[in-house]
TORPA-7763 format. One record per residue (C-alpha): residue in one letter; y, z, x. Coordinates in steps of 0.1 Angstrom, whole numbers, plus 5000, padded with zeros to 4 digits. Layout:
BEGIN
('A', (Y, Z, X)) ...
//
This chain:
BEGIN
('R', (5254, 3423, 5545)) ('M', (5228, 3412, 5574)) ('D', (5210, 3442, 5593)) ('I', (5203, 3435, 5634)) ('E', (5164, 3428, 5626)) ('Q', (5172, 3403, 5600)) ('L', (5200, 3384, 5627)) ('C', (5177, 3387, 5654)) ('R', (5148, 3365, 5628)) ('I', (5179, 3338, 5621)) ('V', (5185, 3333, 5657)) ('G', (5151, 3330, 5666)) ('L', (5144, 3362, 5687)) ('E', (5114, 3387, 5680)) ('S', (5141, 3418, 5687)) ('V', (5172, 3424, 5705)) ('P', (5167, 3423, 5740)) ('D', (5161, 3458, 5762)) ('Q', (5162, 3443, 5794)) ('R', (5187, 3445, 5822)) ('P', (5209, 3414, 5813)) ('D', (5201, 3396, 5849)) ('I', (5162, 3393, 5840)) ('V', (5169, 3383, 5807)) ('A', (5172, 3340, 5800)) ('L', (5203, 3330, 5794)) ('G', (5191, 3315, 5761)) ('I', (5179, 3348, 5752)) ('L', (5211, 3362, 5761)) ('R', (5230, 3336, 5741)) ('R', (5216, 3341, 5710)) ('A', (5217, 3380, 5715)) ('E', (5256, 3377, 5716)) ('W', (5253, 3355, 5684)) ('V', (5236, 3386, 5668)) ('R', (5265, 3410, 5680)) ('A', (5292, 3386, 5666)) ('F', (5279, 3382, 5633)) ('I', (5271, 3420, 5628)) ('G', (5293, 3435, 5600)) ('H', (5316, 3417, 5578)) ('H', (5347, 3400, 5592)) ('V', (5379, 3385, 5589)) ('L', (5378, 3367, 5615)) ('L', (5355, 3353, 5640)) ('L', (5363, 3343, 5676)) ('L', (5335, 3325, 5695)) ('E', (5339, 3307, 5725)) ('K', (5317, 3281, 5737)) ('A', (5288, 3301, 5715)) ('E', (5262, 3268, 5720)) ('E', (5267, 3266, 5756)) ('G', (5228, 3279, 5773)) ('A', (5217, 3282, 5743)) ('P', (5184, 3263, 5729)) ('A', (5190, 3231, 5713)) ('E', (5169, 3242, 5690)) ('S', (5193, 3272, 5681)) ('I', (5227, 3255, 5675)) ('G', (5219, 3249, 5635)) ('R', (5212, 3284, 5633)) ('L', (5246, 3295, 5650)) ('C', (5263, 3268, 5628)) ('E', (5245, 3280, 5595)) ('L', (5255, 3319, 5603)) ('V', (5293, 3307, 5607)) ('S', (5290, 3288, 5575)) ('N', (5277, 3319, 5559)) ('A', (5310, 3336, 5574)) ('L', (5330, 3308, 5561)) ('S', (5317, 3312, 5525)) ('K', (5326, 3351, 5528)) ('R', (5364, 3342, 5531)) ('C', (5358, 3347, 5571)) ('A', (5381, 3324, 5593)) ('V', (5363, 3310, 5628)) ('L', (5381, 3305, 5655)) ('W', (5352, 3282, 5681)) ('T', (5361, 3267, 5707)) ('T', (5337, 3242, 5723)) ('R', (5338, 3210, 5745)) ('D', (5308, 3199, 5723)) ('R', (5320, 3173, 5701)) ('T', (5290, 3171, 5683)) ('I', (5289, 3201, 5672)) ('W', (5319, 3191, 5643)) ('K', (5297, 3158, 5637)) ('N', (5262, 3174, 5627)) ('A', (5277, 3207, 5612)) ('N', (5285, 3213, 5574)) ('F', (5312, 3230, 5574)) ('N', (5338, 3230, 5546)) ('N', (5372, 3230, 5547)) ('L', (5371, 3223, 5586)) ('R', (5402, 3218, 5605)) ('R', (5399, 3205, 5640)) ('F', (5423, 3215, 5671)) ('R', (5425, 3200, 5705)) ('L', (5438, 3208, 5736)) ('S', (5461, 3186, 5758)) ('G', (5484, 3190, 5782)) ('G', (5490, 3226, 5776)) ('K', (5497, 3223, 5743)) ('M', (5478, 3221, 5708)) ('F', (5468, 3193, 5685)) ('Q', (5451, 3187, 5650)) ('D', (5428, 3161, 5656)) ('G', (5443, 3125, 5643)) ('E', (5478, 3143, 5655)) ('I', (5498, 3119, 5675)) ('Q', (5508, 3138, 5710)) 
//
């Protein structure tokens, strides 16, 4: 189990931001959200557009955290508009779905 300082280092933060959110850069806020999301042991993680607003060079770190959670039998539901995440990430047992016309389809499924 990782502690907060360790998670901060992994995502590229020196420490948890201690300023008001309105004066902290979006990329720092986004990575602080990742720290909060990965504290403790989870059965399910919900990530909604977690990569948006984050520095491009830090997305690989997020993918590593997700891979680590998956290896510990945690289910992860990650919604994103960025298809490159799935092409570049090395996730085992990945199932991709897409929303279309108010319905959810597994990738490859005919509408």
